[in-house]
N, C-alpha and C positions, 0 to 999 in steps of 0.2 A: 462389538461392545465389550467383550471380555478383554480384548487387546487394549481398548481404551481405558480399562481399569488397571491393567497390569503395568502399562508403560509409564504412567505418572508415578506409580510406586517405585519403579526402577529408577526414574529420574530423581525422586526424593532421596532414595538411598545413596545415589551418587553425590548429591549435594550435601548430605550429612557429613561427608568426610572432607569437605572443602572449608578451609578456615575463612571466615568473613574478613573482608578488607576493612581497614580502619577508615572511619569517616574523616573527611577533610575538615579542619577547623573553620569556623566562620559563623556569622549571624544567620539564623534561620528566617528567611523572608516568608511572608504570607504566600500561600499558594496562588492567590490572585495576581500577585506581583510576578511570579514565575510564569504564569499563564500568559500575561501580557507580552512577555518576551518571546514566547515560542508558539503563539497561536497560529501564525501564518504557516509555519512548517507543519503544524498539526493539521491545519485545514487542507494542505496539499495531500498529506497521507490519508486523510479522511475521504477526499474526493477519489483517490485511487481505490479505496475500499469499496466504493459503490459497484464498480465493475466486478471486483472480486466476489462480493456477496451475491450479486445478481447471477453470476455464472454458477456459483455453488448451489444456489437455491432453486434456480429455474432451468438449468440446462436440460435435465431429463424431461421436464414438463414441456419445454420448447420442442424437443425431438418428438415427444408423444403427440403434440398438437399438429406437427407436420407429417406424422405417420412414418417417421424415420426410425431406423434401428441403430443400435450401437452407441447410445448416449454415454455409457460407461467409458468407452474409449476416448470420448471428448474430455471427460474429467481427467483421464489419465494424461492426455495431451497437455492439459492445463498444469497438472502437477509436475510433469517432466520439464516443461518450459520454466516453471517457477524454480524448481530445485537445481536443475543443471545450470541455469544462468547465475544463480547465487553462488554456486560452487566455482564457476569459471570467472565471474566478474566481481567477486566479493570485495576485492581490494580497490576497485575503481573509485569509490567515493574519497578514499584517502589520497589517491593519486591525482585525480582531476577535479575533485570537488563534488559535494553532494548535490548542489543545484544543477550542475550539468548532467549528472547521472539521472536525476529525477526528471529533467526536461526530456531527455531521450526516452526514458522508460515510459513516461506518460504518453508520449507520442505513439510508441509501440502499442500500449494498451488501448489507446483510442482507435488505432487501426484494427486491432483485434475485435473490439466491440462493434465497430462498423461492419466488419465481415459477418459477425454473428447476427446483427440486425438485418442485413440485406441478403443473407446466405440463400442461394437458390438450390443448394445441394448439401447433403451432410458433410461431404469432404471439405467444403468451404467453411462450414461451421466448426469442423475440427481444427482447421488452420486458424480460425478466429480464437478458439480456445487456447491453442498453443501460444499465439501472440499475446493474448491476455495474460497468461501465466508468466511469460517472459517480461511483459511490461510491468506487472505488479511486483515482480521479485525484488527489485532493488530500490523501490521508492522508500520503504520504511527505513532501511539502514542509511540511505542517502540523506533523507530529511532528518533522521535522528541525529546524524553527525552534525548537521547544521544547527539543530536545536540546542545540543549540549554546548556548542561553541558560544552561545549567547548568554550562558549563565556561569557564575563562578563554580569552581570544582565542587564545593560542598553542597551545591544545589542540583547537581546533575541527576541524582536519583529522583528527586521531585520533578525535574523537567521531563525525564523519560516517562514517568508515570502519567503526567498531564498530556504529554505528546501521544502516548499510546491510547489514551482515552478517546482521542479524536477518531482513531481507526475503529475502536470498539463501538463508538456511537454510530459510525457509518454502517457497520455490520448490523447493528440492532435496528436501525431505521430503514435500511434498504429493503428488508424482507416485506414488511407490511405495505410500504409505499409502492414497491415494484409489483406486489400482488394486486393492488388497486389498478395499476397501469395495465397489467396483464388481463384483468377482468374486463376492462372497458376498451382497451386499444389493441389487444392481442399480445401473445407472448413475445413477439419480436420487439415490441416497444420497450420491454425491459432493458434490452441491450442498447436501444437508442438513448435511454436514460444514462446508462453506463458510459456511452460515447460522449455525451454532453458533459458529464462529470469529469471525464478524463481530459477533455479539451479545456475546461475551466482550470483544472489542475495544471495542465501544461502552461497556460498563460500565467498562472501564479508562480510556477517554478521559474519561468523566463524572467518575470519581474524581480523575483528574489535574487536571481543571478545577476541581473543588471544592477540592482541596488548594492549588492556585495562588491561588484567591480568598482562602482562609484565610490563606495566607502574606502576601499583599499587605495584608490587613486588619491583620495583626499587625505589619507593618513601619511604624515611625514615619515621618511625612511628612518627606521630604528625607533619609531614612536610606539 
């Protein structure tokens, strides 16, 4: 907790020396108008957040319920998968498109959640945590890229704020809802919920990619 106090202060000191960028000129649209443009991308990142939050909140309890040791290593696997993939693949959304990256990422997350749900052994659960981290890693930047493409430059800050709120909502709602599932259906059911959310997110990412391809095909060259 001491580190959690110090690190934001260090970050704030670093930001203090950075000159703010000038806002792009343009009419400030109501937040509801911006939300209508980016809610689908926001919903995808929110669905990704279900598995993320479920693992972070319930992985130690899941191991405890099974009588397994080493839950901390599983959280480490998740963190490594998340951070390493973002470092290695951080440029992929710009290179191949955010929808494609999100589609693959959510498929990987769904696989990780399925392994956690059905794990017969702690090693399988560790692998599920690793895959979940890898799957969650790139969804936010991938969908964020697609979201800001849909709004004028002067509304991108508003779009990012609204977009991020979907993930925050998923984090906030997952804990209590997953707790109810764990109480009535067992701790494994928490990851079944994460699996279902990731599958729905995968379907939405596929649909967004298809709509994007159709729109590009219908746009005249140079238009």
